[in-house]
N, C-alpha and C positions, 0 to 999 in steps of 0.2 A: 504494500500500500504506500510505498515511498513515492510513487508517481501520482498519488491522489486516489481518492475513493472511487470516483467514477471510471477511472481507467483500469482499475484492478479487477481482474476476473477471478472467480473462485478457483478455476482450473490452475491459473498461474500461482495463486496463493498456496494452493495445495502442493504444487510442484516445488515451490521454494521452501515450503515447510517440510518437504520430504514425506508427505502422507498422501493418501488417495483422497479424492474429492468426497466420497462417502464418509470417510473417517472425519474429515473436516466438518461435514454437516452433522455428524454425531455430537460434536462439541458445540457447534454454533449453528443455530437454525437458519441464519442468513448472513449476508455480508455485513449488514449494519451491526449485528450482534458481535461479530468478530472485530469490527472496527471499534466498537465501544469497549470491548475487553482490552484491546491494545491501547486505546486512549486512556482507560483507567490506569493501566500499568505505567504508562509514560507520564501521566499527570502526577501520580504518586511519586515517581522518581524525582521530579523537579521539586516537589514540596519537601520531600525528605532531604534533598541536597541543600535546600535553603535552611531548613531546620538544623542540619548538621553544621553548616557554615556558621550560623549564629551561636551554636553551642560550642564551637571549636576553641573559643578564647573568651576572656572577659575584657580584653583590650578592644574598645569600641572601634578604633581605627582599623584594627585587624579584622574585626567582624565585618566592617563595610567591605574590605578587600575580599575576604573569604566569600561573602555573599555575591559580590559582583563576579568573582571567579566562578562561582557555582552556575550562574546563568551562562557565562561563556563556555564552560565545560559542557553544559547541557546542549547548547546549540551546535557545538563543534563535534559532538558524538557522531561517529561514522554511520550509525543506524538511521540518522535523520529523524529521530523521534520527535524533535521539536516541531517538525512540519505537521505532524498529526495534531499537535496541541495549538500551535500559533498560526499555522497557515492552512488549516483544513478547508477543503472545498465544501464542507458540510456544516458550516457554522450556523446556517439557518435551521438546521435540524435541532429541535428542542433538547434532545438528550445529549447531543454534542455540545451545544451552547452551554448547557448546565455544567458539563465537565470542564470546559475551557474557563468558564467563570469561576469555578471552584478552585482551579489552580491559582488564578490571580488573587482571589480572596484569601485562600489559605496561606499563600506566600506572604501577602501583605499583613495578615493577622500575626504571623510569626515575627515579622519585623516590628509590627506595632507593639507586641508584648515587650520587646526589648526597649523600644523608645519610651513607652509609657512608664516602665519600671525605672529607667535611668533618668528621665527628665521630670517626671511628675505631671506631664501634660495629660489632659483628659484623654479618654479612649478615642473619642471622635477626632481630636486634634492629632493624636498619634497615628491613627488609621490614615488620615490624609497624607501625612508625611511618609508613612510606610508605603502607601499606594504609589506615591511619587517616586520613591527610591526603587521599588520593584518594577514599576513601568519603565523607568530610566534604564535599569539593568537589562530588561528584556528587549526593549527597542534597540538599544545600542549594540547589544550582543548579536542580535539578528542582522543589524546593519553591517556590522563588522564581518559577519559570516558571508554576506552577499557581496562584500567589496572584494577588491583584489588582494586583500590582507597584506598590504604593504606595511602596515603597522603590526608587528608581531603580537600574538595574543597577550603575553605577559605585559607588554608595554600598553596595550589597549586597556587591559584591566587596571593597570596603574593610573592611566589618565582618567578613567571613569571613577576610580576610587578617589582620586584627588578632587575631582569635581563634586562628587557626592559628599565627601568628608567636609569640604569647605562649607557646605550648606548645613549639614546636620550637626557639625561641631559647634555651631552658633547657639545651640540650645544647651543651657547649663545643666550639669548633672543635678539631679534632685537633691536638695538639701545643701547645695553650694551656691555661691554667688559668682564663682569663676566659670568661665567658658572652658570647654574641652579643647585642648590643642594637640 
């Protein structure tokens, strides 16, 4: 399904999976069911990568870097899973839209939890900032992937980290009057 839902035939999918078409249909009643199962798996992969990045350190600047890198690693994965999530030709299908929205929301909620805890901002304020950071990471990582990649991944992550950090560091740590540097 790397070429898109509409161009994928169950025969081709079965062949690539190394199973017969009847075996494929035993597990998935139709192509949409298979697509949704793959989408669930790949959505959870990004959500978990973001959670792991946030939990990887208590240094907030390094958290920003790890989170940005998680998005870059996700889009760079050879399997092209990010296309199922962010470039699906089925986003008008309610079940697909629900899953795509879930990724955006759950990644933002994970980021929001850290922002709210560290800054003392309200949940609503923290969620706005988190949505901005997650959206920034996703859009820039995808833009980088579709570019000629003249900027190496590590340098791209560092540039994006610097941009994001300069914004989020302006919010003081909860209980302090100093800004994070």
